C-alpha positions in Angstrom: 19.8 14.1 -6.9 16.5 13.4 -5.1 13.9 11.4 -6.9 10.6 13.0 -7.7 7.9 11.1 -5.8 4.3 12.2 -5.4 2.2 10.1 -3.0 -1.3 9.4 -4.3 -2.7 7.4 -1.4 -1.5 5.6 1.8 -3.0 2.6 3.5 -2.8 3.8 7.1 -5.1 1.0 8.3 -2.6 -1.6 7.1 0.2 -0.3 9.3 -2.2 -0.5 12.3 -3.5 -4.0 11.5 -0.2 -5.5 10.4 3.5 -5.5 11.4 5.4 -4.7 8.2 8.6 -6.7 8.0 9.7 -5.8 4.5 8.7 -3.6 1.6 9.1 -3.8 -2.1 8.6 -1.2 -4.9 6.4 -2.6 -7.7 5.2 -1.4 -11.0 1.5 -2.0 -11.8 -0.1 -2.9 -15.1 -2.9 -0.4 -15.8 -5.2 0.3 -18.7 -5.5 3.9 -20.2 -8.4 5.3 -18.2 -7.1 3.6 -15.0 -3.9 5.7 -15.1 -5.9 8.9 -15.3 -8.2 7.9 -12.4 -5.2 6.9 -10.2 -3.5 10.2 -10.9 -6.7 12.0 -10.0 -6.7 10.0 -6.7 -9.9 8.1 -7.3 -8.8 4.8 -5.7 -9.8 2.7 -2.7 -7.6 -0.1 -1.4 -8.5 -0.5 2.3 -9.1 -4.2 2.1 -6.8 -5.0 -0.8 -4.1 -7.7 -0.7 -1.8 -9.4 -3.1 -1.6 -13.1 -4.2 1.1 -15.0 -6.1 -0.4 -17.1 -8.9 1.7 -19.0 -11.4 4.8 -16.9 -10.7 3.0 -13.6 -11.0 1.8 -11.2 -8.3 -1.8 -9.9 -8.5 -3.4 -7.3 -6.3 -7.1 -7.9 -5.5 -9.9 -5.7 -3.9 -8.2 -2.7 -5.3 -10.9 -0.3 -6.7 -10.1 2.3 -9.3 -13.2 4.4 -10.0 -14.2 4.9 -13.7 -12.7 8.0 -15.3 -15.3 10.7 -15.4 -14.2 12.2 -18.7 -14.0 9.0 -20.6 -16.4 7.7 -23.3 -17.8 4.1 -23.5 -14.2 2.7 -23.5 -13.9 2.8 -19.7 -12.2 0.1 -17.5 -13.7 -2.4 -15.1 -13.1 -0.8 -11.7 -12.7 -4.0 -9.7 -10.6 -6.2 -12.0 -7.4 -7.7 -10.4 -4.3 -5.9 -11.4 -0.8 -7.4 -12.1 2.2 -6.1 -10.1 5.6 -6.0 -11.7 8.5 -7.5 -9.8 11.7 -9.3 -10.6 11.5 -13.1 -10.7 13.9 -13.5 -7.8 11.8 -11.1 -5.7 8.7 -13.1 -6.5 10.3 -16.4 -5.5 11.5 -14.8 -2.2 8.0 -13.5 -1.5 6.5 -16.9 -2.3 8.7 -18.6 0.3 7.8 -16.0 2.9 4.1 -16.1 2.2 4.1 -19.9 2.4 5.3 -19.4 6.0 2.6 -19.1 8.7 1.0 -15.7 9.0 2.6 -13.6 6.3 0.6 -11.8 3.7 1.2 -9.2 1.0 -0.5 -5.8 1.5 -0.3 -2.7 -0.7 0.9 0.2 1.6 1.3 3.2 -0.7 0.5 4.2 -4.2 2.7 7.0 -5.7 4.0 8.5 -8.9 7.7 8.1 -9.6 9.0 9.8 -12.8 5.5 9.8 -14.1 4.9 6.1 -13.5 2.4 4.6 -11.0 4.2 2.6 -8.4 3.0 0.4 -5.4 4.9 -0.1 -2.2 4.0 -3.7 -1.3 4.5 -4.8 2.3 5.3 -8.2 3.6 3.2 -8.2 6.7 2.2 -10.3 9.7 -1.1 -9.7 11.4 -1.1 -8.0 14.8 -3.0 -9.4 17.7 -5.4 -7.2 19.7 -2.9 -6.6 22.5 -0.3 -5.4 20.0 -2.7 -2.8 18.7 -3.5 -1.6 22.2 0.3 -1.3 22.9 0.7 0.8 19.7 -2.1 3.1 20.8 -0.6 3.4 24.2 2.9 4.2 22.8 1.4 6.8 20.5 -0.5 8.5 23.3 2.6 8.6 25.5 4.7 10.1 22.7 2.0 12.7 22.1 1.9 13.6 25.8 5.7 13.9 26.0 5.7 16.2 22.9 2.9 18.3 24.5 4.9 18.7 27.8 8.1 19.6 25.8 6.2 22.3 23.8 4.7 23.7 27.1 8.2 24.0 28.7 9.6 25.8 25.6 6.6 28.2 25.5 6.6 29.0 29.2 
């Protein structure tokens, strides 16, 4: 049976700026009005990243807008949020992050069985020439697809 997954937001810029070597599915600790804002899609995580502090993973620079229909009991939009992972996964991530150049970046936010999940990527920063090579490859693939379509039509 296929799992019900609804993607809320994708960090496309992260895949352009970083090479993703590994991904992890994480739960995230949210307050009541944060869940409603996330489900409404009122999030911004372009410059967000994750840190490991005292054996816990925290995501920072992740903005969840205040819920419009809430009363005075709204949440702080810019607080750091805790990610839920198994202890062994956190230890493995800590070893990788201690290596040179690796960082943790949230790639996707989605709903799975009604729960908000985060796809966390173990990433290495790309150099400028890597980005140019990716752009060139994308353009070549687009041109090939265009030629293929023209041959089938004509």
